[in-house]
Phi, psi and omega in degrees: 000134183241131178290144179287134177254102184291349180278351182249153173277136184236157172221129181231151173289324185222138171245125182251121181266109179106133181253034174278193183301323179293317178295321178293322176296317178297320178297322178298313180295319178301315179298318179299324182272359180077022179266141175280136185226145172241126170263124175260113184239126184287338179261187180261013186210140175282154176134334178057223184289348175302328183290350178262357181266114183254354179267163176299145175252110185242000184245022178266135183299335183277353180145184177249148184223151181295328180190181182297321180297321179292327175293317177301317180298322177295320177296317180294327176299321178293331182271353189305322184266359183263151183260120171203160184253142178237129173256101180278152177062032185227144176236154174277122179272314179206157179230130174245096184296323182293325178268358184050054184220145173226155178249128179260160181295342176273008176090352182281150176247000000 
């Protein structure tokens, strides 16, 4: 995982909005396919709603976990060797698909 540098202009193959389980899964696939990816995460931590689950998770096909944070940690372990960029504390303000451009809350395009 590489931190986003808002002082530089960037170009990515894929922009993933949200660093929850779906966003982490998408980042994994992008890395497998050789695509550059940016995860835009509004908080300062990956995991999304998993971080709100304090009970055991026993019905996930990938295994059982003590709680959401332990499941998130297992997902991050799988991503440890993969390259993708994360912009923490940032939101997508607008997306212009025709121009392939987005505006982030930190002012970057």
